[in-house]
N, C-alpha and C positions, 0 to 999 in steps of 0.2 A: 648198411641199413636197408638199402634198396633191395638187396637179395633177400633179407629177412622178411621184408614186406611182401615180395613176390612169392616166397615160399609159404607165408602165412595165408596168402590168397589161394594157395593150393592145399591148404589144410595141414601144413607142416610147421611145427613150432621149433624155432631155433633161438639160440642166445648168441649175441655178438659180443666178443671180448676184443677190444681194440686198445692195445697198449700204447699206441701212437709212436713209440720210439723203439728202435732196435739197438742203437748205439747212443748212449749207454742202455743196455738191456735192463728192463725192469725184472730182475731175477725172481722176485716174489711172485709176480704174475706169471712168468714163464714156468714156474714150478707147478702150476696148476695142471698143465697137460701131462707133465711127468708123473705127478701123483695119481691122476686118473688112470693113465696107462699102466702104471705099476700096481696100484692097489685094486683096480677094478677090471683088469684085463680079462679075467675069466667070465665076467658078467657083460662085457661089451660085445656087440654084434660085429663091430668093425674097429680097427685100430684108431687111435686118436690121430686126427689130421689137422695140420695148420695151413691156412691160406695166407700167404705172405707175398710181398713184392720180391722180385728177384734180388739176390744178394750181389749187387754190382753197383758201380757208380751210375747215377741217374743220367741217361743220355739227354742231350740238349734238343734233339729232334723230337718233335711232338709225337710222331707216329711210332718211333722207337720207345719213347717214354710210355705210351699206352700199352706196349707189349710187356713192360716191366712191372706194372702195378696191377693189383687185382681189380677186377671189375664185376659188375652184377652177373653177367652170364657165366663167368668162371666160378664165382662163389656159388651160384645156384647149381651148376654142374657138379662141383665138389661135394655139396651137401647131398645131392641126389645119388652120387656114387657111394657115399657112406651109408645111405639108406637102401642101397641096392635097388634104386628106382631107375638107374640108367645102366 
């Protein structure tokens, strides 16, 4: 949400979809990215991208943990890459 607020401050509107769980995966929600990519591919300026945590066991060390989870700077950078702003 912090990234969405930062981007809004820069005049960019984004929608945050947060399924909260990967295991078990909410298949209905995960289907959204597939459907958009498949049905709207020709209309998209960039491919659908997901920003997720690393698919690995969460480390106990706080510094390593911070490398595994998405944060505001990574989310902002990913959004700007999709919009060809970086």
